[in-house]
N, C-alpha and C positions, 0 to 999 in steps of 0.2 A: 541770685545767679544759680544756674544749674551746676556749675563746676566749682571745684575747691581752689579758691585763691587765698585762703587764709592759713593753711598749714605751713609752718616754718620748718624748713629742712636744714638740719645741721650738716654742713658740708666740710667740716673740719676733718683733716686727715683722709680726704677722699681723692686728693689730687686736683681739686678745683683750682684753676689758675687764679681766679679772683680771691679765693680764701687764702691761698698760699701767698699771694702778693700782700694781702693784709698782714699776715704773720711776718713777712719780710720787713714791712714798714714799721711794725711795732710788735716785737716778739711777746710783749707782756699784755696784749689785748685780752680783756676779760672774756670769760664764757658768755655766750648769749648775744655777742655783737655780730651783726650782719653787715658786710661791706656793700657799698653802693657804687662800685667802680666799673670794672669790666662789663661789657655789654652782653651778658647772658642773664636770664631771669632767675630770681629767687622764688620760683613758682614750680609746682609739679607739672610735668609734661601732660599733654592731652591724654586722657585715659584711652582714647581710641588708638593712639599710636602705641602705647605701652602694651595693650592687649593684642593689637594686631601683630606686633613684632614677636610676642610670645608664641602666637599661633604659627607664624611664619617659620620661626626657628624649629618648631616641632616637625615641620613638614619639608624642610629643605636641607641641602648640603651647602655649607659655607665656603664654597670654592670661588675661584675667579669668576666674576660675573660682569657682563657688559650691560649697557643700558637696555632695559626690557621695553617691550611695546607698551605695557601698562604704565610704566614710569613716564615715558615720553608723552603718551596721551594725557596723563594727568597734568604734566607741566603745561602742555598746549591748552588744555581745557581751562586751567587756572588763569592763564594769561588772558584768555578770551573772556571768561566770566568776570574776573575781578578787575581787569585793567583794559578791557575792550581792545585787546591787541591780538590779532590773529597771527600766529607764527607757525612755521613748518617744523616738523621734528628734526629735520637735518640741520636746522639752524642751531640746535642745542649742542653745546660741548660741555661735558662734565668737568668739574674742577673740585679739588678738595676744599677750596675756599675762595672767596672773592678776592682776598688780599693776594694770594698766589696768582690769581688770574690777572690782576692788573700789573703785577711784577712781570709776568710773562708777556703781556701785551706791550708793555713799554719796551722790552727787549726786542720784540718782534718788529715793531714799527718805528723805531728810532735808533740812533747810533750814539755811542758815548760822546758827550759834549752837547748834544741836542737839548733844546729847552722843552720842559714840560710845565704847562701852566696849571696852577691850582688856586682855588679861592679860599683864602685864609680868613679866620682860623678854621682848621679842617682836621679831620680824622688823621691821627699821627702816622699810621702806616703809609699814607700818601708821601710823606717826606722820605721814609725809608725806601720806598720803591724807586724814587728818583735818585737819592744820594748813593744808595748801595749799588745801583746800576750805572753810576758815573754819568748821569745826566745832569743838566743844569736846572736848578729850581727857579721857576719864574712865578713870582707872586702876583696875583690879581686880588688884592684884599677886598673883602666885603665891606660895605659901608654900614657902620653901626650908627643908626640915627637916634639912638636912645631908647627906642621901643622895639625895633626889629632890625633885621639885616637885609641889605639891598645889594644888588649887583652893580658894580661900576663898569658899565658897558663901554664908556669912552676909554678907560684903561685897558679893558679886555681887547678892544679893537686894536689899540696900539701894540699890545703884546702879540696878538695874533698876526699882525702885519709883518712881524720880524720872521723872515724865512727860516731862521734857525730854530724857531719854536714850532715843534711838530705836533704836539698832542695837548689836548685839554683833558686833564684827569678831574672828572666832575663828580660831585656828591649830591644825590637826590633820592629822598629827602636829605637835607644837609645835616651832617653830624660834625660839630656838636650843637649848632644853634637851633636845631629843630624846625628850620624853615621847610615848608612844602612849596616848591616853586610852581608858579602858575603856568598855564600853557603859554600865555603871552611872554612871560619871562624866558621860557625855554626857546620860544621861536626867535627871540632877539639873539640869544646866545648862538642858536643854530645858524642863523643868517651870517653872523660874524665868522663862524668856523667854516661855513661853506665858501664864503668870499675869499677866505685866506688859506684854504686847503689845510685845515687843521683837523686831525682825527679826534674824535670824542670817545673816551672811555668813561662810561656812565655807571658809577657804583650806585645801584638802586636796591641794596640789600634790605633797607627798611621800608620798601615800597608798599607793603601791606599794612603798615602800622600808622594809619592816618587818623587824626582826631576829628571829631564831629565838626562839620562846617568847612572842611578842606577836602580837596580832591587831588590825588596824585596822577600825573600824566607820565606814562612811560615815554622817555625822550624820543626813542626811535619810532613810536607810534604816530608821531605828528605828520610825517610824510615819508614817501619812499626815498626821496632825495636825502633826507637826514639819516634814514636807516642805513643808507649806503656808506656813511662815514662813521658808523657807530658800532661800538662793542658794549653790550648791556650786561652788566654783572648782577645776577639775581641769586636768591637762595631761600629755602624755607627755614634757614637756621635762626634768624632773629625772630621771625614770625611765630614759630612753634617751639622755640628753645631747643634747637637741635644742633648747636655748634659742634658738639662732640661727634656727630655723625659725618662731618667733613664731606658734605655734599652741596655743591653749588651748581647753578645752571647758567652758563655763559652763553648768551644768545647773540649770534652774529649773522644778520641777514645777507650781507655781502659775501658772495662766494670767494672772491679773491682774498678778502680780509680773513675769512674763516680758514682758508688754506694756510695763509701766513701764520695765523695764531696756532693752528694745529701743528705745523712744522716745529714751531718753537717749543711747545709743551712736549712734543715727542722727543726733541733733542735733550730735554731735561729728564727723560726716562719715565715720564708719566704713561701709565697704561689704562687703568680703569679706577672706578670709585669703590668705596666700601659697599659690600652687598647689602648690609642693613641700612645704609644711607639711601640707596635707591628705593628700598621698600618703605622706609620712614617718610621720605618725600612723597611717594605715591599715596600712602595712607593719609598724610596731612592734607594734601590737596583734594583728596576724594571725600574725606570724612570729618574734617576738623574746622569747617567754616563757622559753625555755631560757637565753638570754643574761642575762636579768634574774635568774634563779635563781643563775647563776654570779656575777653582780655582787654580789648580797646576801651570798653566801658570802665574797667578797673583802672587802666592807665590814666584816662581822662579824669576820673574821680580823684585819683592820687594827685594829679597836677593841680586841680582846683583846690584840694585840701592843703597842699603844700603852699600854694600861692597865698591862700587866705591866712595860714598860720604865720608865714614870713611877714606879710604886710602888717599883721596885728602885733607881732612879737619881736621881729628883728627888721624893722623897716629900712635899715641901712643896707640891707641886701636887696638887690633888684632881681626879680624873677621874670624871665622872658616867657612870653606865651609859647605854649607847646603846640605846634601844628602837626608834627609827625615825629616818629621814633618814640622810644620810651626813655629818652635821655634829656633830663632837665638842665638847661643852661642858666647859670646864675652869676651875677656880678657882685663880687665881695669887696670891691674897691672902697665902698663907703665905710668900711671898718677901719681904714687907715693903716692896714698891715701890708707889708710887702709879701711877695709870693712865698718866701721861705718862712717868715713868721706865721703866715696863714697855714701853711702845710704842717708846721710843728704844732700849732694849736689844735688843728683838726685831728691829727694822728695821735698826739700824746696827751691831750687834755680832754677833748670831746669824744674821742674814740669814734669819729665819723670819718669814713674812708670813701672819698669821691675820687674821680679822675681830675687831677690838677689841671687847671686851664692852660698853663704854660706848655703842656705837652702838645697842644694843638697849634702852637705858634706863639710868637711874642704878643700877638693881639689878644691872647687869652690870659695874660698875666693878671693874677688876683681874681680870676674867674674860676668857677668849679662846674664840672659836669656830674650830675647825680642820676644814677640809674634808679628809676622809680617803678620798675617791673618787679614788684615785691608786694607782700601783704601790706595793706594800709597801716596796720598796727606797727609793723617793723619800721616803716618810713617815719611814722609819727614819733616813735621812740628815739630815732636818730635826730630828728628836728628838736625834740625836747632837750636832748643832751647838748646839742649845739647852743640852744638858747641859754641853758643854765651855765655853760662854760663862758659864754660871752658876758654873763652877769657877774662873774667872779673877779677877784683882784688880779688874776693872771693877766688878762688883757689890759687892764689899767696899768699894770707895771710895765708891760711891753711899750705902751704908748708914751708913758712918762720917761722911760729910758731913752727912747728915740727922740724926744722933744728937747 
């Protein structure tokens, strides 16, 4: 590979949310342990972005800055080149983050008590956006057939037919299961929402991170009819490890929806984005496609290595195929531990820090989500610690105590 995906960056005492969380979970975690939880990468940023920002800072004033023509063109060009989706610059509304965007969209297009449909298990801020805004959580659970996750269209139709359910908050690619929805699956969902006047907020933040053999379809690109009931949440943050730049691109083709969303974010006091975020996004979309190609090769390599190691050494753990994202979903139920025992073992004995499956909903109990956007060596060290812990007397004592 042309790029450095092997250097391990020590992020202790840098304010890293992921590393601070690890310290909260276990204040006694030894030096050299890298967490696999929060979805940012343990990889150096693309050098093109680092060098480009240095040059930019040398030649600009860091004042209030609105979206530049170069930034808007870069976003439009990326959507066309990578996703075969032609958008207009006026469709783009900047947001500090995708999560904040779907919070705002829910407030703009529903009222307290209205139902918001989600497909569980799902990214945990979906729950927050519904509950903290006093909307009703309406579950349309995915079907786990033992090898992958499927959509329950019959149940979705039933939930969509309820006039109190106003919005489908949709995750594509799906976090945490790693599914990349096919165009046919999206069309079926879209037909249900069109029939029943349900607005779709489509969180597509991982849309660039697609594994070999799979293809992501931007939901709104399927038809003009669907685009008219759609708010598409995108960002360079996951793709290029830029979460701290707080720059997301919320794309709303429908003028009426765009106006309603804009009124809501203005009422919250939002004005403009981070000046360096604008520039980082522009550089990423203009100059970093080759870096992304190498990154995807690394993620897919890590997935295959992880799956091989688990199957050979810890076969009671089930590893799901990774179609998209860099988040590996795994079923630990075969170990015979409940979610609390499992979390204690991982944090206190193995020093392995995943995102616990239960935070994605009850369907995730005794599952784990592992961030594999890290040097392969770091990932393997964590898996070896897990294997060795499971071979100790510790787990045997837990199971004997419970029996």
